[in-house]
C-alpha positions as CSV (number, residue, x, y, z in Angstrom):
1,X,-48.6,13.3,-5.9
2,X,-48.9,9.6,-4.3
3,X,-47.2,10.0,-1.1
4,X,-45.4,13.2,0.7
5,X,-41.8,13.4,1.8
6,X,-42.7,12.8,5.6
7,X,-44.4,9.7,4.3
8,X,-41.8,8.8,2.3
9,X,-39.0,9.0,4.8
10,X,-41.4,7.2,7.5
11,X,-41.8,4.2,4.9
12,X,-38.0,4.1,4.5
13,X,-37.2,3.9,8.0
14,X,-39.7,0.7,8.5
15,X,-37.6,-0.8,5.5
16,X,-34.6,-0.1,6.8
17,X,-35.8,-1.6,10.2
18,X,-37.7,-4.7,8.9
19,X,-36.0,-7.8,9.5
20,X,-37.1,-10.8,7.1
21,X,-35.9,-14.3,8.3
22,X,-33.2,-13.1,10.6
23,X,-31.8,-10.8,7.6
24,X,-32.8,-7.1,6.6
25,X,-34.9,-6.8,3.7
26,X,-32.9,-5.9,0.3
27,X,-32.9,-2.1,-0.1
28,X,-32.8,-2.0,-3.6
29,X,-35.1,0.6,-4.6
30,X,-37.8,1.1,-8.1
31,X,-39.4,3.9,-9.3
32,X,-42.4,3.2,-11.6
33,X,-43.4,6.1,-13.7
34,X,-46.6,6.0,-15.8
35,X,-49.8,8.1,-16.1
36,X,-52.2,4.7,-16.1
37,X,-52.8,3.9,-12.3
38,X,-53.6,0.3,-13.6
39,X,-50.2,-0.3,-14.5
40,X,-48.3,1.5,-11.9
41,X,-50.6,-0.8,-9.4
42,X,-49.5,-4.1,-11.7
43,X,-45.8,-3.2,-11.2
44,X,-46.0,-2.1,-7.7
45,X,-47.5,-5.2,-6.7
46,X,-45.4,-7.7,-9.0
47,X,-42.2,-6.3,-8.2
48,X,-42.3,-6.0,-4.3
49,X,-40.4,-9.4,-4.0
50,X,-37.2,-7.7,-5.8
51,X,-36.7,-4.5,-4.2
52,X,-37.3,-3.2,-0.6
53,X,-39.0,0.3,-1.4
54,X,-41.1,0.2,-4.9
55,X,-42.6,3.8,-5.3
56,X,-44.8,5.0,-8.2
57,X,-45.4,8.3,-10.2
58,X,-48.1,9.6,-12.5
59,X,-46.0,12.0,-14.0
60,X,-42.2,13.9,-14.5
61,X,-42.9,16.4,-12.1
62,X,-44.2,13.7,-9.2
63,X,-41.0,11.6,-9.8
64,X,-38.7,14.2,-9.5
65,X,-40.2,15.0,-6.1
66,X,-39.7,11.5,-5.2
67,X,-36.4,11.6,-6.4
68,X,-35.5,14.5,-4.3
69,X,-35.8,12.5,-1.2
70,X,-34.8,9.1,-2.2
71,X,-32.0,7.3,-4.3
72,X,-33.8,4.9,-6.8
73,X,-31.3,2.0,-8.1
74,X,-33.5,1.6,-11.4
75,X,-36.6,3.5,-12.8
76,X,-39.4,2.0,-14.9
77,X,-41.0,4.5,-17.2
78,X,-43.4,4.9,-20.2
79,X,-42.0,6.7,-22.9
80,X,-44.8,9.1,-23.6
81,X,-45.9,11.2,-20.3
82,X,-48.1,13.9,-19.6
83,X,-46.6,17.5,-19.4
84,X,-43.9,19.1,-21.8
85,X,-41.5,16.3,-20.8
86,X,-41.3,13.0,-22.1
87,X,-39.8,9.9,-20.9
88,X,-37.1,10.0,-23.0
89,X,-35.8,13.5,-22.9
90,X,-36.4,13.0,-19.1
91,X,-34.1,9.9,-18.9
92,X,-31.6,12.1,-20.9
93,X,-31.9,14.6,-18.3
94,X,-31.2,12.0,-15.8
95,X,-28.0,10.5,-17.0
96,X,-26.4,13.8,-17.3
97,X,-27.0,14.3,-13.3
98,X,-26.6,10.8,-12.2
99,X,-25.7,8.0,-14.7
100,X,-25.6,5.3,-12.4
101,X,-29.8,4.7,-12.1
102,X,-30.4,2.0,-14.2
103,X,-33.8,2.7,-16.8
104,X,-36.0,0.2,-18.5
105,X,-38.9,1.8,-21.0
106,X,-42.2,0.4,-21.8
107,X,-44.8,1.7,-24.4
108,X,-47.7,1.3,-26.6
109,X,-46.2,3.1,-29.4
110,X,-42.9,1.6,-30.6
111,X,-41.1,2.1,-33.9
112,X,-37.4,2.1,-34.5
113,X,-36.9,5.7,-34.3
114,X,-38.1,5.5,-30.9
115,X,-36.3,2.3,-30.0
116,X,-32.9,4.0,-30.9
117,X,-33.3,7.1,-29.2
118,X,-34.6,5.1,-26.2
119,X,-31.3,3.3,-26.1
120,X,-29.3,6.4,-26.9
121,X,-30.9,7.8,-23.9
122,X,-29.1,4.9,-22.0
123,X,-32.0,2.5,-21.5
124,X,-31.0,-1.0,-20.0
125,X,-34.5,-2.4,-21.7
126,X,-36.9,-1.7,-23.8
127,X,-40.7,-3.3,-23.5
128,X,-43.7,-3.5,-25.3
129,X,-47.4,-3.1,-24.0
130,X,-48.9,-4.9,-22.8
131,X,-46.8,-7.1,-21.2
132,X,-46.8,-10.2,-18.9
133,X,-45.3,-9.6,-15.5
134,X,-42.7,-12.4,-16.3
135,X,-41.5,-10.2,-18.9
136,X,-40.7,-7.1,-17.0
137,X,-39.1,-9.8,-14.1
138,X,-36.9,-11.1,-16.8
139,X,-35.9,-7.7,-17.8
140,X,-35.7,-6.3,-14.0
141,X,-33.3,-9.7,-13.3
142,X,-31.1,-9.2,-16.4
143,X,-30.6,-5.3,-15.0
144,X,-30.0,-6.8,-11.7
145,X,-27.4,-9.8,-12.6
146,X,-25.5,-6.8,-14.9
147,X,-25.4,-4.6,-11.5
148,X,-24.2,-7.5,-9.6
149,X,-21.4,-8.3,-12.2
150,X,-20.2,-4.9,-12.3
151,X,-19.6,-4.7,-9.0
152,X,-17.8,-7.9,-9.1
153,X,-15.7,-6.5,-11.7
154,X,-14.9,-3.3,-9.5
155,X,-13.8,-5.0,-6.6
156,X,-11.8,-7.5,-8.6
157,X,-9.9,-4.8,-10.6
158,X,-9.4,-2.9,-7.2
159,X,-7.8,-6.2,-5.8
160,X,-5.7,-7.0,-9.4
161,X,-4.4,-3.2,-9.2
162,X,-3.4,-3.6,-5.2
163,X,-1.5,-6.7,-5.9
164,X,0.2,-4.9,-8.7
165,X,0.6,-2.1,-7.0
166,X,2.4,-3.6,-3.8
167,X,3.1,-7.1,-5.4
168,X,0.7,-8.6,-2.5
169,X,3.4,-8.0,0.1
170,X,3.3,-6.2,3.2
171,X,6.2,-4.3,4.1
172,X,8.1,-0.9,3.5
173,X,11.7,-1.8,4.7
174,X,14.2,-1.8,2.0
175,X,14.7,-4.8,0.9
176,X,11.1,-5.7,1.0
177,X,10.6,-2.7,-1.6
178,X,13.5,-3.7,-3.8
179,X,12.1,-7.2,-3.6
180,X,8.5,-5.8,-4.8
181,X,10.3,-3.7,-7.5
182,X,11.9,-7.0,-9.0
183,X,9.0,-8.9,-9.1
184,X,6.9,-6.2,-10.9
185,X,9.8,-6.4,-13.4
186,X,10.1,-9.7,-14.1
187,X,6.7,-10.3,-13.8
188,X,5.6,-10.2,-17.4
189,X,8.7,-12.2,-18.6
190,X,8.4,-16.1,-19.3
191,X,11.5,-16.5,-17.4
192,X,12.0,-19.2,-14.7
193,X,12.5,-17.4,-11.4
194,X,14.0,-19.1,-8.2
195,X,12.7,-18.1,-4.8
196,X,14.7,-18.6,-2.0
197,X,14.0,-17.9,1.9
198,X,13.2,-19.7,4.9
199,X,10.1,-21.3,6.0
200,X,7.1,-19.0,6.5
201,X,8.8,-15.6,4.9
202,X,6.1,-15.6,2.2
203,X,7.7,-17.4,-1.0
204,X,4.3,-18.7,-2.4
205,X,2.9,-15.3,-1.9
206,X,5.6,-13.5,-3.9
207,X,5.1,-16.5,-6.5
208,X,1.4,-15.6,-6.7
209,X,2.0,-12.4,-7.1
210,X,4.4,-12.6,-10.0
211,X,1.6,-14.7,-11.7
212,X,-1.4,-12.3,-11.0
213,X,1.3,-9.7,-12.7
214,X,2.2,-11.6,-15.5
215,X,-1.3,-11.5,-17.2
216,X,-0.8,-15.1,-18.3
217,X,-4.1,-16.7,-19.0
218,X,-4.2,-19.8,-17.2
219,X,-3.9,-21.1,-13.6
220,X,-1.5,-20.5,-10.7
221,X,-0.9,-24.2,-9.8
222,X,1.2,-25.0,-6.7
223,X,2.7,-28.4,-5.9
224,X,5.0,-29.3,-2.9
225,X,7.7,-31.1,-4.4
226,X,9.1,-32.3,-0.7
227,X,5.6,-34.3,0.1
228,X,5.7,-37.2,-2.4
229,X,7.9,-40.0,-3.4
230,X,9.4,-39.6,-6.8
231,X,6.9,-42.1,-8.1
232,X,4.0,-40.3,-7.2
233,X,5.6,-36.6,-7.9
234,X,6.1,-37.9,-11.2
235,X,2.7,-38.9,-12.1
236,X,1.0,-35.8,-10.2
237,X,3.4,-33.6,-12.8
238,X,3.3,-35.4,-16.1
239,X,0.0,-37.3,-15.7
240,X,-0.5,-41.1,-16.7
241,X,-2.0,-43.3,-19.2
242,X,-4.4,-46.0,-18.4
243,X,-2.5,-49.1,-16.5
244,X,0.7,-47.0,-16.4
245,X,0.8,-48.7,-12.8
246,X,-1.2,-50.7,-10.4
247,X,-4.3,-48.7,-9.6
248,X,-4.3,-46.8,-12.8
249,X,-7.8,-47.4,-13.7
250,X,-8.0,-44.3,-15.9
251,X,-5.9,-41.9,-17.8
252,X,-5.1,-38.6,-16.2
253,X,-3.4,-35.2,-17.1
254,X,-0.7,-33.9,-14.8
255,X,-0.1,-30.7,-13.2
256,X,2.2,-29.3,-16.2
257,X,-1.2,-29.6,-18.4
258,X,-3.4,-28.3,-15.6
259,X,-1.0,-25.2,-15.2
260,X,-1.0,-24.7,-19.4
261,X,-0.9,-21.0,-20.1
262,X,-0.3,-20.3,-16.9
263,X,1.9,-20.9,-13.9
264,X,3.4,-23.8,-12.1
265,X,4.9,-23.5,-8.8
266,X,7.4,-26.2,-7.3
267,X,7.5,-25.5,-3.8
268,X,10.3,-27.1,-1.8
269,X,12.0,-28.1,-5.2
270,X,15.3,-28.8,-2.7
271,X,13.6,-31.7,-1.2
272,X,12.6,-33.4,-4.8
273,X,13.9,-36.8,-5.3
274,X,17.4,-36.7,-7.4
275,X,15.6,-39.4,-9.5
276,X,12.7,-37.0,-10.4
277,X,15.2,-34.4,-10.7
278,X,16.5,-35.7,-14.1
279,X,12.7,-35.7,-15.3
280,X,11.7,-32.2,-14.5
281,X,15.3,-31.0,-16.1
282,X,14.2,-32.6,-19.4
283,X,10.8,-31.1,-19.0
284,X,11.9,-27.7,-18.7
285,X,14.4,-28.2,-21.5
286,X,12.2,-29.6,-24.2
287,X,9.1,-27.6,-22.8
288,X,7.3,-31.1,-23.4
289,X,6.2,-34.1,-21.0
290,X,6.1,-37.5,-21.0
291,X,2.5,-38.9,-19.2
292,X,3.9,-42.0,-17.2
293,X,3.3,-45.4,-19.3
294,X,3.0,-43.3,-22.5
295,X,5.6,-42.8,-25.5
296,X,3.7,-39.5,-26.9
297,X,5.7,-36.2,-26.0
298,X,3.0,-33.5,-25.1
299,X,3.9,-29.8,-25.3
300,X,3.6,-27.4,-22.5
301,X,3.3,-23.6,-22.3
302,X,4.1,-23.2,-18.7
303,X,5.8,-20.5,-16.7
304,X,7.8,-22.4,-14.1
305,X,8.6,-20.4,-10.3
306,X,10.7,-22.8,-8.0
307,X,11.2,-22.3,-4.2
308,X,13.4,-23.6,-1.7
309,X,14.0,-23.0,2.1
310,X,17.4,-24.9,1.7
311,X,20.5,-23.3,0.1
312,X,20.5,-25.2,-3.0
313,X,24.1,-24.1,-4.0
314,X,25.4,-25.7,-1.0
315,X,22.9,-29.0,-1.9
316,X,24.7,-29.0,-5.4
317,X,28.3,-29.2,-3.9
318,X,27.0,-31.7,-1.2
319,X,25.4,-33.6,-3.9
320,X,22.0,-33.5,-3.0
321,X,20.7,-31.4,-6.1
322,X,21.5,-31.6,-9.6
323,X,24.1,-28.9,-10.8
324,X,22.5,-28.7,-14.5
325,X,18.8,-28.5,-12.7
326,X,19.6,-25.7,-10.5
327,X,21.3,-23.5,-13.0
328,X,18.4,-24.1,-15.2
329,X,16.0,-23.1,-12.5
330,X,18.3,-20.2,-11.5
331,X,17.9,-18.0,-14.1
332,X,16.6,-15.3,-11.8
333,X,17.2,-15.7,-7.9
334,X,14.9,-14.1,-5.8
335,X,15.5,-13.9,-1.9
336,X,12.9,-13.1,0.7
337,X,13.8,-11.6,3.9
338,X,13.5,-13.5,7.1
339,X,11.1,-11.4,9.5
340,X,14.3,-11.0,11.9
341,X,15.9,-9.2,9.2
342,X,13.2,-6.4,8.7
343,X,11.7,-5.8,12.3
344,X,10.8,-2.5,11.4
345,X,7.9,-4.0,9.5
346,X,6.4,-6.2,12.5
347,X,4.0,-3.4,13.4
348,X,3.1,-2.9,9.7
349,X,2.3,-6.8,9.7
350,X,0.7,-6.7,13.1
351,X,-1.5,-4.1,11.9
352,X,-2.6,-6.2,8.8
353,X,-3.2,-9.1,10.1
354,X,-5.2,-7.9,13.0
355,X,-7.6,-6.4,10.6
356,X,-7.5,-9.2,8.2
357,X,-8.1,-11.9,10.8
358,X,-10.5,-9.9,13.2
359,X,-12.9,-9.5,10.1
360,X,-12.3,-13.0,9.4
361,X,-13.1,-14.3,13.0
362,X,-15.7,-11.8,13.5
363,X,-14.0,-10.8,16.5
364,X,-13.5,-6.8,17.2
365,X,-9.9,-5.9,16.6
366,X,-8.2,-5.3,20.1
367,X,-5.3,-2.4,21.1
368,X,-1.8,-3.2,21.7
369,X,-0.9,-2.1,25.0
370,X,1.9,-0.2,25.7
371,X,5.2,-2.1,25.1
372,X,3.3,-5.3,23.2
373,X,5.2,-4.0,20.1
374,X,8.4,-3.8,21.7
375,X,8.0,-7.1,22.9
376,X,7.0,-8.6,19.4
377,X,10.2,-6.6,18.2
378,X,12.6,-8.4,20.6
379,X,11.5,-11.7,19.5
380,X,13.5,-13.3,16.7
381,X,10.8,-15.2,14.9
382,X,12.5,-18.4,13.7
383,X,8.8,-19.1,12.0
384,X,9.0,-15.5,10.0
385,X,5.7,-13.9,8.7
386,X,3.5,-17.4,9.2
387,X,4.9,-17.5,12.9
388,X,3.7,-14.1,13.4
389,X,0.1,-14.3,11.8
390,X,-0.6,-17.3,13.7
391,X,0.4,-15.4,17.3
392,X,-2.4,-12.8,16.1
393,X,-4.9,-15.0,15.2
394,X,-4.2,-17.3,18.7
395,X,-4.0,-13.7,20.4
396,X,-7.7,-12.8,19.0
397,X,-9.1,-16.2,19.5
398,X,-8.0,-16.5,23.1
399,X,-8.2,-12.8,23.7
400,X,-5.0,-12.6,25.4
401,X,-2.0,-10.1,24.3
402,X,0.5,-11.2,21.4
403,X,3.5,-11.7,23.7
404,X,1.5,-14.0,25.9
405,X,0.7,-16.3,22.7
406,X,4.2,-16.6,21.8
407,X,5.4,-20.3,22.2
408,X,8.8,-21.2,23.6
409,X,10.4,-17.6,23.8
410,X,11.2,-15.5,26.7
411,X,8.9,-12.7,25.5
412,X,6.0,-15.0,26.8
413,X,7.5,-14.4,30.7
414,X,5.8,-12.8,33.2
415,X,6.2,-9.3,31.9
416,X,3.6,-9.7,29.5
417,X,0.8,-7.7,29.9
418,X,-3.0,-8.3,29.1
419,X,-4.4,-5.7,26.2
420,X,-5.2,-2.1,27.9
421,X,-7.1,-0.2,25.5
422,X,-6.5,3.0,27.7
423,X,-3.0,2.5,27.2
424,X,-1.6,2.9,23.3
425,X,1.6,3.2,22.0
426,X,2.0,5.5,18.7
427,X,3.9,3.6,15.9
428,X,6.0,6.8,15.4
429,X,7.3,5.9,19.2
430,X,7.8,2.3,18.4
431,X,10.1,2.9,15.8
432,X,12.0,5.6,17.4
433,X,12.6,3.0,20.5
434,X,13.8,0.5,18.1
435,X,15.8,2.5,15.9
436,X,17.8,3.9,19.2
437,X,18.2,0.1,20.7
438,X,19.8,-0.9,17.2
439,X,21.9,2.2,17.5
440,X,22.9,1.5,20.9
441,X,23.7,-2.3,19.9
442,X,26.1,-1.1,17.6
443,X,28.0,1.1,19.5
444,X,26.7,4.8,18.5
445,X,28.3,3.5,14.8
446,X,24.8,4.8,12.5
447,X,26.7,3.3,9.6
448,X,26.4,-0.1,10.9
449,X,23.0,0.7,12.7
450,X,21.5,1.7,9.1
451,X,22.9,-1.5,7.6
452,X,20.8,-3.7,10.2
453,X,17.7,-1.3,10.0
454,X,17.7,-1.6,6.1
455,X,17.9,2.1,5.6
456,X,20.0,4.9,4.6
457,X,22.8,6.5,6.8
458,X,21.5,9.8,5.6
459,X,17.5,8.7,6.8
460,X,18.9,7.4,10.1
461,X,20.9,10.8,10.5
462,X,17.7,12.6,10.0
463,X,15.5,11.0,12.3
464,X,18.0,11.3,15.1
465,X,18.5,14.7,14.4
466,X,15.0,15.1,14.5
467,X,14.7,13.2,18.1
468,X,18.0,15.6,19.3
469,X,20.1,12.5,19.6
470,X,23.9,13.0,18.5
């Protein structure tokens, strides 16, 4: 055996403590198994820059002793090994015990049957002796790249599953749960959707969630319809040909084209100029677009999701929005509730933003002092969820309590206290205090309080009964 367990443990500790160029040395590990000392030495020297730990063994028994003390990410082994157990048989046993370790076989006695047996045993690669170090390095790099892609795919699948499971929205109140259910139901459909709600409520987040769950192959392309003139918006959406207007030196595709096969999100559709609304209506009805300056109709396959912070029905009555376009967009209407309408979600949102933003900013997440969440619950949040996120980010940057970071509100007064980790308030206590306050404001009317809280009267009665409140 080339090392004992104590020496191996010490070497692993040294590797973990080593710093190279200001960063920890890569701790991926490889085990080389071959009965030829020259091969072991040759590979050990050549692979050191790719692995934090490189160990060698002359036979299966030695390799198994090493594996009892250390996990190896990759095993490079000869097919013919001394002893009763050969390389292929050993790897089959390894696969049955631990399927995550990669294996590269090497041999000087190759035939078709041996190669097939090696691949069936789960080999990542198969290399013939004699070989150059470049060949082995290429095989190792292919394996490491596959491992990286598998990890990234796993993370992406988890992210998509999380989006599909929660529609990407944070909230457990009745309104948000109902909204998420509708989003999940309509997401796979090609129908046009109109999302209404105040600024900062998360309309684009809902649209993105719908796109992710639609399984459409194209991109999600957002555009702010109120940020451009009618002429510029027409060019942005439909594209233009060379010479269509002053400065159009080259032809350019529009956002309808870039969103082909995907979703075009028309944000703030209520601010779109009337002259442009007619062009959009035609594109939606005909499923074709005409680039500015062109006589050619271009078919498009785009799902439209529109959003507005205005009451479009009222805008139609006022003559500010085309009635025919409104009904063309309003196949299905979703309303995102304002934050003041779902205050029971504020503690959950605060926790979510603290975790996300503290990780992004590299700042330790703070503990909220007693009464902090109560002050946030008392605030009306005119900027909705976006304002809450900004307040949490501000409090992390300034190391102040959220109530001190509220702007232009009574909650930012002298009663606000800084963070005090020694004084924390359980989420259940916050919920109880808020529910009892709403119940008091409604004069003890449980039906009215339940409607304000967004819960059923039965749920409210169950909670108050548990608290000993009649």
